[in-house]
C-alpha positions as CSV (number, residue, x, y, z in Angstrom):
1,M,133.7,94.5,104.3
2,T,137.0,93.9,102.6
3,T,139.7,96.1,104.0
4,G,143.3,97.2,103.4
5,Y,145.7,99.3,105.4
6,H,147.9,102.2,104.5
7,W,150.5,104.3,106.5
8,S,151.4,107.9,105.6
9,P,153.1,110.8,107.4
10,A,150.8,112.7,109.7
11,T,151.5,115.9,107.7
12,R,149.2,114.4,105.0
13,R,146.3,113.7,107.4
14,E,144.2,116.7,106.5
15,S,144.7,116.3,102.8
16,I,143.7,112.6,103.0
17,R,140.6,113.5,105.0
18,R,139.6,116.1,102.4
19,R,140.7,114.4,99.2
20,G,141.4,110.7,100.0
21,L,144.4,108.6,98.8
22,L,145.4,109.9,95.4
23,I,147.2,108.1,92.6
24,G,150.1,110.2,91.5
25,A,150.6,111.9,95.0
26,E,154.2,112.6,95.9
27,P,155.7,109.5,97.5
28,C,157.2,109.6,101.1
29,V,160.7,109.0,99.6
30,N,162.0,109.1,96.1
31,G,164.7,106.4,96.4
32,V,164.0,105.0,92.9
33,E,163.9,108.1,90.7
34,D,163.9,111.8,91.1
35,D,160.2,112.1,90.6
36,H,158.8,108.6,90.9
37,R,155.0,108.2,90.9
38,N,153.1,104.9,91.2
39,E,150.1,104.3,89.0
40,W,148.3,102.7,92.0
41,I,147.6,103.0,95.7
42,S,149.6,100.6,97.7
43,L,147.8,98.8,100.6
44,S,148.3,95.7,102.7
45,P,145.9,93.2,104.3
46,T,147.2,94.0,107.9
47,P,148.6,97.1,109.7
48,G,151.9,95.2,110.3
49,Q,152.4,94.3,106.7
50,A,151.5,97.9,105.7
51,W,154.2,99.2,108.0
52,W,156.7,96.7,106.6
53,L,156.0,98.1,103.1
54,S,156.3,101.7,104.1
55,G,157.7,103.1,107.3
56,Q,159.8,100.1,108.2
57,A,161.2,99.9,104.7
58,L,162.3,103.5,105.0
59,E,163.8,102.9,108.5
60,Y,165.8,99.9,107.5
61,G,166.8,101.5,104.2
62,G,168.3,104.4,106.0
63,F,166.0,107.0,104.5
64,T,164.7,110.0,106.4
65,A,161.0,110.6,106.8
66,E,159.2,113.9,106.1
67,H,157.6,113.7,109.6
68,P,158.2,111.6,112.7
69,V,154.6,110.7,113.2
70,W,152.8,108.4,110.8
71,D,149.1,107.6,110.5
72,L,147.4,104.3,109.9
73,W,144.4,104.3,107.6
74,Q,141.9,101.5,107.2
75,V,140.5,101.4,103.7
76,D,137.1,100.0,102.7
77,L,137.8,98.0,99.5
78,T,134.2,97.0,98.8
79,D,133.8,97.0,95.0
80,A,137.3,98.5,94.5
81,D,139.6,97.5,91.6
82,T,142.4,95.7,93.5
83,A,145.1,93.4,92.4
84,P,147.4,91.4,94.7
85,C,151.1,91.3,93.9
86,A,152.6,88.0,92.9
87,G,153.9,85.5,95.4
88,S,153.9,86.2,99.1
89,Y,154.6,90.0,98.8
90,P,151.9,91.6,101.0
91,E,150.9,94.4,98.7
92,M,147.4,95.1,97.3
93,R,147.4,97.6,94.4
94,V,144.3,99.7,93.9
95,H,144.2,101.2,90.4
96,H,142.1,104.2,91.2
97,S,142.2,107.0,93.8
98,L,140.3,106.3,97.0
99,T,137.7,108.8,98.2
100,P,137.6,110.0,101.9
101,D,134.4,108.1,102.6
102,R,136.3,104.8,102.2
103,L,139.0,105.8,104.8
104,T,139.0,105.5,108.5
105,W,141.9,106.9,110.6
106,I,142.9,104.2,113.0
107,A,146.1,105.2,114.9
108,S,149.5,107.0,114.8
109,R,153.0,105.9,115.5
110,H,156.4,107.5,115.9
111,F,158.9,106.9,113.1
112,A,162.2,105.8,114.6
113,T,164.6,107.5,112.1
114,S,165.4,111.2,112.1
115,T,163.3,113.5,109.9
116,T,164.3,115.7,107.0
């Protein structure tokens, strides 16, 4: 099984369990534009790299998080339409929403920065 990892605020856990990871879902922070939406789901090959792309980037960037607890999801990428980013950037882009049957909740961790 090919896998990827994704972190998200725990406030989204029930929605992810019901609906999966959805393209166009509201991002955790809108530091780029007022209403930025990716046209892909962002994953990484390891939990650590996934944290670096999401929670750690928010912490180091000085952004606040919507919730202090974040969930780690393991994603089954068997037969998924994925595209790695160029170079050594540890992001895998999935160009379709991911259904709940592809997702396994792995763990939670506490976000170090204050919440909104």
